[in-house]
C-alpha positions as CSV (number, residue, x, y, z in Angstrom):
1,M,-2.4,8.3,-3.3
2,T,-0.3,7.2,-6.7
3,P,2.8,4.5,-5.8
4,I,6.0,6.7,-6.2
5,V,8.6,4.6,-8.8
6,V,11.5,3.6,-7.8
7,E,14.0,2.4,-10.4
8,I,16.7,-0.2,-9.4
9,V,19.6,-0.1,-12.2
10,A,21.8,-3.0,-11.4
11,P,23.8,-5.8,-13.6
12,M,21.0,-8.9,-14.3
13,L,21.4,-12.3,-13.8
14,S,20.3,-14.1,-17.3
15,S,20.1,-17.3,-14.9
16,L,17.3,-15.3,-12.8
17,G,14.9,-16.3,-15.9
18,F,15.0,-13.5,-18.0
19,G,15.9,-15.1,-20.6
20,C,14.1,-16.0,-23.9
21,R,10.7,-17.9,-22.9
22,G,11.1,-19.9,-25.8
23,C,14.2,-21.6,-24.9
24,G,12.8,-21.9,-21.3
25,L,9.7,-23.9,-22.5
26,V,12.0,-26.2,-23.9
27,T,14.1,-26.2,-21.5
28,N,11.9,-26.8,-19.0
29,R,9.7,-29.4,-21.7
30,L,13.5,-31.4,-21.6
31,G,13.4,-31.2,-17.9
32,L,17.0,-29.0,-18.5
33,Q,15.9,-25.6,-17.0
34,E,18.1,-27.2,-13.5
35,K,20.9,-28.0,-14.3
36,L,21.3,-25.1,-17.2
37,H,20.4,-22.6,-14.3
38,H,23.0,-24.0,-11.3
39,S,25.8,-23.9,-14.4
40,S,24.7,-20.3,-15.3
41,C,25.2,-18.7,-12.0
42,E,28.2,-20.6,-11.4
43,E,29.5,-19.2,-14.0
44,Y,29.3,-15.7,-12.7
45,P,32.3,-13.9,-10.2
46,E,31.1,-14.5,-6.7
47,H,30.4,-10.4,-6.6
48,W,28.0,-10.2,-9.3
49,K,26.4,-13.1,-6.9
50,E,26.3,-11.3,-3.6
51,S,25.5,-8.1,-5.1
52,G,23.1,-9.8,-7.2
53,A,21.4,-11.4,-3.3
54,R,21.8,-8.0,-2.2
55,I,19.6,-6.7,-4.5
56,A,17.1,-9.5,-3.6
57,D,17.0,-8.5,0.1
58,W,16.5,-4.6,-0.7
59,I,13.5,-5.3,-2.5
60,Q,12.2,-7.0,0.4
61,E,13.1,-5.0,3.2
62,I,11.8,-1.6,1.0
63,D,8.5,-3.4,-0.2
64,R,7.6,-4.6,3.4
65,L,8.6,-0.9,4.7
66,Y,6.6,0.9,2.0
67,K,4.2,-1.9,0.4
68,H,1.7,-0.3,-1.7
69,R,3.6,3.8,-2.0
70,I,5.2,2.0,-4.0
71,R,5.9,0.5,-6.9
72,I,9.9,-0.7,-7.8
73,T,11.0,-1.4,-11.9
74,L,14.6,-3.5,-12.2
75,I,16.1,-2.7,-14.5
76,D,19.7,-3.8,-16.5
77,A,22.6,-1.5,-16.7
78,Q,23.8,-3.6,-19.7
79,S,20.7,-3.1,-21.5
80,P,20.1,0.4,-23.8
81,L,17.7,1.3,-21.4
82,G,20.0,1.6,-18.0
83,L,23.0,2.6,-20.6
84,W,20.6,5.1,-20.8
85,K,19.2,6.1,-17.3
86,Q,23.1,5.7,-16.3
87,I,23.4,9.3,-18.1
88,R,20.4,11.0,-17.9
89,H,20.5,10.6,-14.0
90,G,24.2,10.5,-13.6
91,V,24.7,7.6,-12.0
92,F,27.6,5.9,-12.5
93,K,27.8,3.7,-9.7
94,L,25.7,0.7,-9.0
95,P,23.4,-0.1,-8.0
96,A,21.4,3.0,-8.8
97,F,18.2,4.3,-7.3
98,I,16.3,6.5,-9.3
99,V,13.6,7.7,-6.9
100,D,10.2,8.9,-9.6
101,K,12.5,9.8,-11.3
102,T,13.8,12.9,-9.7
103,R,16.0,11.9,-7.2
104,T,19.0,9.3,-7.4
105,C,21.4,7.8,-4.6
106,A,23.8,5.6,-6.0
107,G,25.7,2.6,-4.2
108,W,25.2,0.5,-1.4
109,D,23.6,3.4,1.1
110,A,20.2,1.7,2.9
111,D,20.3,4.8,4.6
112,T,20.1,7.2,2.3
113,L,18.0,5.4,-0.4
114,Q,15.2,6.0,2.5
115,S,15.8,9.4,2.9
116,L,14.7,9.9,-0.7
117,I,11.8,8.1,-0.1
118,D,10.8,9.0,2.8
119,E,11.1,12.4,1.5
120,R,9.4,12.3,-1.9
121,L,6.7,10.7,0.4
122,R,6.5,13.4,2.3
123,E,6.2,15.7,-0.7
124,L,3.1,14.3,-2.2
125,S,1.8,13.9,1.1
126,D,1.5,17.6,1.4
127,T,0.5,17.9,-2.4
128,G,-2.6,16.3,-1.7
129,G,-0.7,12.8,-3.8
130,S,-0.4,15.5,-7.1
131,R,2.3,14.8,-9.2
132,N,1.8,17.9,-11.4
133,G,4.4,20.1,-8.8
134,S,7.7,17.6,-9.6
């Protein structure tokens, strides 16, 4: 079965290493990466840091539960793609979860997200894994 795609739209912290590759090479070479990472992390509001940690925990749990049956994609809510996803799917509360481009939920309700994933997996198993019926 082709894995379903779970897109997570949420604010991303630049200190997670999603910055410029060239800058990273220079700062690593000079031994500054750890200092920059630490100072960058401290600049974010506490609730953003908590949210980032919570999303990371959710990703680990979802990955543990569904293993090879899902593929997770992180999308920065402040990027053009993130803004498009919010408008396209009508999700304006973050984090937002888009399951196989058809179902959405927003906020911190793990049970709803798992229900959407389970529902989609059942649909795919009923149709023999074909995505043509969606």
